[in-house]
C-alpha positions as CSV (number, residue, x, y, z in Angstrom):
1,M,83.4,102.4,65.2
2,T,80.4,100.1,65.0
3,L,78.4,98.4,67.7
4,S,77.6,94.8,66.9
5,T,74.4,93.1,67.9
6,S,76.1,90.5,70.0
7,V,76.9,90.4,73.7
8,H,79.7,88.4,75.1
9,H,78.3,85.9,77.5
10,P,80.3,84.1,80.2
11,A,81.5,80.6,79.5
12,P,78.9,77.9,80.5
13,T,81.3,76.5,83.1
14,A,81.5,79.9,84.9
15,F,78.2,79.3,86.6
16,T,78.8,75.6,87.4
17,F,78.1,75.7,91.1
18,P,79.6,72.3,92.1
19,A,83.0,73.2,90.7
20,R,84.7,76.6,91.0
21,G,81.5,78.3,92.3
22,L,81.5,76.1,95.4
23,G,85.0,77.2,96.4
24,F,84.0,80.9,95.9
25,Y,80.8,80.4,97.9
26,L,82.5,78.6,100.8
27,L,85.3,81.1,101.0
28,L,82.8,84.0,101.3
29,V,80.8,82.1,104.0
30,I,84.0,81.5,106.0
31,Y,85.0,85.1,105.6
32,G,81.5,86.3,106.7
33,A,81.6,84.1,109.7
34,L,85.1,85.3,110.7
35,F,84.2,88.9,110.0
36,T,81.1,88.5,112.3
37,Y,83.2,87.1,115.1
38,I,86.0,89.7,114.8
39,Y,83.4,92.5,114.7
40,A,81.5,91.2,117.8
41,T,84.6,90.4,119.9
42,E,87.2,93.0,118.9
43,I,85.9,95.9,116.7
44,T,82.7,96.6,118.6
45,P,84.4,97.0,122.0
46,L,87.2,99.0,120.4
47,M,84.9,101.5,118.7
48,S,82.1,101.6,121.3
49,Y,83.6,104.7,123.0
50,L,83.2,106.6,119.7
51,Q,79.8,105.5,118.4
52,A,78.0,103.1,120.7
53,R,74.8,103.4,118.6
54,I,76.5,102.5,115.3
55,F,79.1,99.9,116.3
56,V,76.8,97.4,118.0
57,F,76.5,93.6,117.9
58,D,73.1,92.2,118.9
59,Y,73.6,88.9,120.6
60,T,69.9,88.3,120.6
61,R,69.8,88.0,116.8
62,I,72.4,85.3,116.2
63,G,70.0,83.5,113.9
64,D,69.9,86.6,111.6
65,Y,73.7,86.8,111.5
66,E,73.9,83.1,110.6
67,L,71.4,83.4,107.8
68,V,73.1,86.5,106.3
69,V,76.5,84.8,106.4
70,L,75.1,81.7,104.5
71,V,72.7,83.5,102.1
72,T,74.5,86.6,101.0
73,P,77.3,84.7,99.0
74,L,74.6,83.0,96.9
75,A,73.8,86.4,95.3
76,L,77.4,86.8,94.4
77,L,77.9,83.4,92.7
78,P,77.6,84.8,89.1
79,A,80.8,86.7,89.7
80,G,82.5,83.5,90.9
81,G,84.2,80.7,89.1
82,K,86.8,81.6,86.5
83,I,87.5,85.3,86.1
84,T,86.9,86.1,82.4
85,A,86.0,89.9,82.7
86,A,87.5,92.9,84.4
87,G,84.3,93.6,86.2
88,Q,84.7,90.4,88.2
89,Y,87.8,91.8,89.8
90,L,85.8,94.7,91.1
91,V,82.8,92.7,92.3
92,V,85.0,90.0,94.0
93,A,86.9,92.8,95.8
94,L,83.7,94.6,96.7
95,S,82.3,91.3,98.0
96,I,85.0,91.4,100.7
97,F,85.0,95.2,101.3
98,I,81.2,95.8,101.2
99,F,78.8,93.1,100.0
100,V,79.4,90.5,102.7
101,P,80.0,92.8,105.7
102,A,77.3,95.4,105.0
103,P,74.2,93.3,106.0
104,I,76.2,91.9,109.0
105,L,76.8,95.4,110.3
106,F,73.2,96.4,109.6
107,V,71.5,93.7,111.6
108,S,71.7,95.5,114.9
109,Q,70.4,98.9,113.6
110,V,66.8,98.1,112.8
111,G,64.0,95.7,113.8
112,E,63.8,92.3,112.2
113,Q,61.0,93.1,109.7
114,T,62.7,96.3,108.5
115,F,66.0,94.5,108.3
116,Y,64.7,91.8,106.0
117,E,63.0,94.3,103.8
118,V,66.3,96.1,103.3
119,Y,68.2,92.9,103.1
120,M,66.1,91.6,100.2
121,L,66.9,94.7,98.2
122,L,70.6,94.3,99.0
123,W,70.5,90.6,98.0
124,L,68.8,91.4,94.7
125,S,71.1,94.3,94.0
126,Y,74.2,92.1,94.6
127,F,72.8,89.5,92.2
128,I,72.3,92.1,89.5
129,I,75.8,93.5,90.0
130,A,77.3,90.0,89.9
131,L,75.5,89.3,86.7
132,G,76.7,92.5,85.1
133,S,80.3,91.7,86.0
134,R,80.3,88.8,83.5
135,F,79.1,90.5,80.3
136,S,80.5,92.8,77.7
137,L,79.5,94.4,74.5
138,S,81.0,93.4,71.2
139,I,82.4,96.6,69.6
140,A,84.6,96.8,66.5
141,A,87.1,99.6,66.7
142,R,90.5,100.6,65.2
143,R,93.1,100.1,67.9
144,L,96.3,102.0,68.4
145,T,99.5,100.4,67.3
146,E,102.0,99.3,69.9
147,K,104.2,102.3,69.1
148,Q,101.3,104.7,69.3
149,F,100.2,103.3,72.6
150,S,103.8,103.7,73.9
151,I,103.7,107.3,73.0
152,V,100.4,107.8,74.7
153,F,101.8,106.0,77.8
154,Y,104.7,108.4,78.0
155,V,102.4,111.4,77.5
156,V,100.1,110.3,80.3
157,A,103.2,109.8,82.6
158,V,104.6,113.2,81.8
159,L,101.2,115.0,82.2
160,A,100.4,113.1,85.4
161,L,103.7,114.0,87.1
162,L,103.7,117.6,85.9
163,G,100.2,117.9,87.3
164,L,101.4,116.6,90.7
165,L,104.3,119.0,90.7
166,N,102.1,121.9,89.8
167,A,99.7,121.0,92.6
168,A,102.7,120.7,95.0
169,R,103.5,124.3,94.5
170,G,100.9,125.1,97.1
171,G,102.9,123.3,99.7
172,L,103.3,119.8,101.1
173,T,102.3,118.5,104.5
174,F,103.4,115.0,105.7
175,V,101.7,113.4,108.7
176,A,103.6,110.4,110.0
177,D,100.8,109.2,112.2
178,L,98.1,107.9,109.8
179,A,95.6,107.6,112.6
180,R,95.7,111.4,112.8
181,A,95.9,112.1,109.1
182,S,92.2,113.0,108.7
183,A,92.4,115.4,111.7
184,E,95.5,117.1,110.3
185,R,94.0,117.4,106.8
186,P,93.4,121.1,106.0
187,E,89.9,122.3,105.2
188,D,91.2,124.3,102.2
189,Y,93.9,122.6,100.1
190,N,94.6,125.8,98.3
191,L,94.3,123.9,95.1
192,S,92.7,125.0,91.8
193,T,90.1,122.7,90.3
194,L,92.6,121.5,87.8
195,Q,95.2,120.8,90.4
196,A,92.7,118.9,92.6
197,Y,91.6,116.8,89.6
198,A,95.2,116.0,88.6
199,T,95.9,114.8,92.1
200,T,92.8,112.7,92.7
201,M,92.9,111.2,89.2
202,F,96.5,110.1,89.8
203,I,95.6,108.6,93.1
204,G,92.4,107.0,91.8
205,S,93.6,105.3,88.6
206,V,96.4,106.9,86.7
207,G,99.1,105.8,89.1
208,G,98.1,102.2,89.0
209,F,98.0,102.4,85.2
210,L,101.5,103.7,85.0
211,I,102.8,101.0,87.4
212,A,101.0,98.2,85.6
213,F,102.1,99.1,82.1
214,G,105.5,100.3,83.4
215,V,106.1,96.7,84.6
216,L,104.7,95.1,81.4
217,M,106.7,97.4,79.2
218,R,109.8,97.2,81.4
219,R,109.8,101.0,81.9
220,Y,110.9,100.8,85.6
221,L,111.9,104.4,85.8
222,V,108.2,105.2,85.2
223,V,107.2,102.7,87.9
224,A,109.6,104.4,90.4
225,L,108.3,107.9,89.4
226,A,104.7,106.7,89.9
227,I,105.5,105.4,93.4
228,A,107.1,108.7,94.1
229,G,104.0,110.4,92.7
230,Y,101.8,108.7,95.3
231,V,104.1,110.0,98.1
232,L,103.9,113.5,96.6
233,A,100.1,113.2,96.3
234,Y,99.9,112.3,100.0
235,G,101.9,115.4,100.8
236,I,99.5,117.5,98.7
237,M,96.2,116.2,100.1
238,I,97.1,114.1,103.2
239,N,95.1,111.3,101.6
240,K,95.7,107.9,103.2
241,T,94.7,106.1,100.1
242,S,97.7,107.7,98.2
243,L,100.1,106.4,100.8
244,L,98.7,102.9,101.0
245,A,98.1,102.6,97.2
246,P,101.6,101.6,96.2
247,A,101.7,98.7,98.7
248,W,98.2,97.6,97.6
249,I,99.1,97.8,93.9
250,A,102.3,95.8,94.6
251,Y,100.3,93.3,96.6
252,A,97.8,92.9,93.7
253,A,100.7,92.5,91.2
254,V,102.4,89.8,93.3
255,M,99.3,88.0,94.2
256,S,98.1,87.9,90.6
257,R,100.5,85.0,90.2
258,F,98.6,83.2,92.9
259,F,95.0,83.9,92.1
260,K,95.5,84.0,88.2
261,T,91.9,83.8,87.0
262,S,90.3,82.1,90.1
263,A,87.6,84.2,91.8
264,A,88.0,82.1,94.9
265,R,91.7,82.7,95.1
266,Y,91.3,86.4,94.3
267,S,88.7,86.8,97.1
268,L,91.2,85.0,99.5
269,A,93.9,87.4,98.4
270,I,91.7,90.4,99.1
271,A,90.6,89.1,102.5
272,A,94.1,87.8,103.6
273,P,95.2,91.1,105.3
274,F,92.1,91.2,107.4
275,L,92.3,87.5,108.3
276,L,96.0,87.6,109.0
277,L,96.0,90.8,111.1
278,S,92.9,89.7,113.0
279,T,94.5,86.4,113.9
280,V,97.7,88.1,115.1
281,Y,95.6,90.6,117.0
282,L,93.6,87.9,118.7
283,I,96.7,86.0,119.8
284,M,98.7,89.1,121.0
285,Q,95.8,91.1,122.5
286,P,97.8,94.3,122.4
287,E,97.3,97.1,124.8
288,G,95.5,100.3,123.9
289,G,97.7,102.8,122.0
290,S,100.2,100.2,120.9
291,V,101.6,99.9,117.4
292,M,99.7,96.7,116.9
293,Q,96.4,98.2,117.8
294,A,97.1,101.1,115.5
295,A,97.8,98.8,112.7
296,F,94.7,96.8,113.4
297,V,92.5,99.9,113.5
298,I,94.1,101.5,110.4
299,T,94.1,98.4,108.2
300,N,91.1,96.4,109.3
301,L,88.8,99.2,110.3
302,R,89.6,101.4,107.4
303,L,89.7,98.8,104.7
304,Y,87.1,96.2,105.8
305,V,84.6,97.8,108.2
306,L,84.1,101.5,107.6
307,P,83.3,101.1,103.8
308,A,80.5,98.6,104.6
309,E,79.4,100.6,107.7
310,S,78.5,103.5,105.4
311,V,75.4,101.7,104.4
312,T,74.2,101.7,108.0
313,I,75.3,105.4,108.5
314,Y,73.5,106.7,105.4
315,Y,70.4,104.6,106.2
316,D,70.4,106.1,109.7
317,F,70.8,109.7,108.4
318,F,68.6,109.7,105.3
319,V,66.0,107.1,106.1
320,A,65.7,106.6,109.9
321,Q,66.1,110.3,110.6
322,N,64.2,111.3,107.4
323,H,66.6,114.0,106.1
324,P,65.9,115.3,102.6
325,L,67.2,113.0,99.8
326,T,69.6,114.4,97.2
327,Y,68.2,112.8,94.0
328,L,71.8,112.7,92.8
329,S,72.2,116.5,93.2
330,H,75.3,115.7,95.3
331,I,76.9,115.2,91.8
332,T,78.2,118.6,90.7
333,F,76.8,118.7,87.2
334,M,73.4,117.4,88.4
335,Q,73.0,120.6,90.5
336,F,72.2,122.4,87.2
337,F,69.0,120.4,87.1
338,V,68.2,119.4,90.7
339,H,68.4,121.5,93.9
340,Y,70.9,120.3,96.4
341,P,69.2,120.5,99.8
342,Y,72.4,120.9,102.0
343,G,75.1,123.5,102.4
344,D,77.9,120.9,102.9
345,S,78.8,117.7,101.0
346,A,77.3,114.4,102.2
347,A,80.7,113.4,103.5
348,D,80.9,116.5,105.7
349,L,77.3,115.9,106.9
350,M,78.3,112.5,108.1
351,K,81.4,114.0,109.8
352,D,79.2,116.5,111.7
353,Q,76.6,114.0,112.6
354,Y,78.8,111.0,113.6
355,H,82.1,112.7,114.5
356,M,84.3,110.1,112.7
357,G,85.8,112.2,109.9
358,T,84.4,112.7,106.4
359,W,82.4,109.7,105.2
360,P,81.6,109.8,101.4
361,G,80.1,106.4,101.5
362,T,80.1,103.6,99.0
363,F,77.9,103.9,95.9
364,L,75.2,101.9,97.6
365,A,75.1,104.6,100.3
366,G,76.4,107.8,98.8
367,D,74.5,107.4,95.5
368,G,71.8,105.0,96.3
369,I,70.4,105.7,99.8
370,A,71.3,109.4,99.8
371,G,69.9,109.8,96.4
372,F,66.6,107.9,96.5
373,G,66.3,106.3,99.9
374,V,66.2,102.5,100.4
375,Q,64.9,101.9,96.8
376,G,68.0,103.7,95.6
377,I,70.1,100.6,96.5
378,L,68.4,98.8,93.7
379,I,68.4,101.7,91.3
380,I,72.1,102.5,91.7
381,S,73.0,98.8,91.5
382,I,71.3,98.5,88.1
383,V,73.4,101.5,86.9
384,F,76.5,100.0,88.4
385,A,75.9,96.7,86.6
386,F,75.7,98.7,83.3
387,V,79.0,100.4,84.2
388,L,80.6,97.0,84.7
389,V,79.5,95.9,81.3
390,V,81.1,99.0,79.8
391,L,84.3,98.4,81.8
392,N,84.4,94.8,80.6
393,T,84.1,96.0,77.1
394,C,87.0,98.4,77.5
395,F,89.3,95.9,79.2
396,S,88.2,92.9,77.0
397,G,91.2,91.2,75.3
398,L,93.8,92.5,77.8
399,K,95.8,90.0,79.8
400,P,94.5,89.4,83.4
401,F,97.4,91.1,85.0
402,I,96.2,94.5,83.6
403,P,92.7,94.7,85.3
404,A,94.1,93.0,88.4
405,V,96.6,95.8,89.0
406,V,94.9,98.8,87.3
407,L,91.6,98.2,89.1
408,A,93.2,97.6,92.6
409,V,92.8,101.2,93.7
410,P,89.5,101.8,91.9
411,A,88.0,98.8,93.7
412,F,88.9,100.5,97.0
413,N,87.5,103.8,95.6
414,F,84.1,102.1,94.7
415,A,84.1,100.8,98.3
416,N,84.7,104.2,99.8
417,T,83.2,106.8,97.5
418,P,80.1,107.3,95.4
419,M,80.2,105.7,92.0
420,F,80.4,108.9,89.9
421,T,83.3,110.1,92.1
422,A,85.3,107.0,91.4
423,L,84.5,107.1,87.7
424,L,84.9,110.8,87.0
425,T,87.0,112.4,89.7
426,G,89.0,109.2,90.2
427,G,89.7,109.1,86.4
428,L,88.6,105.5,85.8
429,A,86.2,106.5,83.0
430,L,88.8,108.3,80.9
431,L,91.4,105.6,81.6
432,S,88.9,102.9,80.5
433,V,88.4,104.7,77.2
434,L,92.2,104.8,76.7
435,L,92.4,101.1,77.4
436,F,89.6,100.3,75.0
437,F,91.9,101.6,72.2
438,A,95.0,99.8,73.5
439,P,96.5,97.3,71.1
440,R,95.6,93.7,71.8
441,D,98.4,92.2,69.8
442,A,101.2,94.1,71.6
443,S,104.2,92.2,72.9
444,W,103.3,93.2,76.5
445,N,99.8,91.6,76.1
446,K,101.1,88.1,75.3
């Protein structure tokens, strides 16, 4: 395998602002404005009884909110236009989950000067990430044949399902009330390291891979087993992602016919559940404890607010309260080189401090702010941009349906967990290597 000297650049029209870029920009502005309104009028009152200090909307700083809504999407424009690389799917999804909401949620937490100092770092970081989503390396490699890849596909399916069945030997626990799932989750899963990795990798990436290629290769039994695998994984770890993942993957698969290769349409597809559920919630104004309110809290709060709120939480803990930084020692293998200053994980520290369950935090928070303070936002964003280039390289030449479906759950993982957790524990790194060797001339890739 040889590395060429060339780098794949985006098509010149991809950065044409007046055309496709304008639609992407306007959609993010509209989303930011609606998110701000819903956060101020519905989410803040709903959550104030839990964390009045964190879930706050500052009506005296409307101008700051307006500026953020208008300016933040400009940093994300390089990821807009026509989707030509897998990394764009991640960045567009993260724009909805994190990049647009995070500064909106952060406004009320600090003074104006401090806010703009942090916001400038966020804006520059977004721009670097968006640029990274468009590029890939040109690498010549010998690919697998279609028959060889089919064998690998079945081997992965068998190993994944055997791994889940092995992990399930420790017992299954099903909690019907998703709102109480975190509270019911056992402290000790009674899983070996291998069993835990098998389960989290299936949830994080392998399940989506089996569903995507099962559909393309018309191996619907594998698709059905993968869906059953997510249910089994939920019983093993009481992980809400595992229960919601099949619906999210199916949604991505169906909506791929709508958004095709349009970043604007893809961002609309990602934001649609929030917009639709918020509209219904505003019209119905359900009573506390109702099914509608539970759906609003579980879907909108869990998918669209808490991931971005982790930037505020981690800033408050590590910067405002001046707790020791981790310098990436929260990553297990880094503890051989750097001392980890806490007895518990960062997610458990947030649970003890803010009493809202474990909170691993997105890579901007869990890796960036926890690792290096405010400057870590820029540091980890540069690393993430490089990761996107590698992912683009591995997915290059595969039909758009594949990254749209395979990266559906990893996008959610990047929004909710540190980057290295999503890549290593979630299995995306290994899966990307496998896809790099997938045949580009296969019948399912036409």
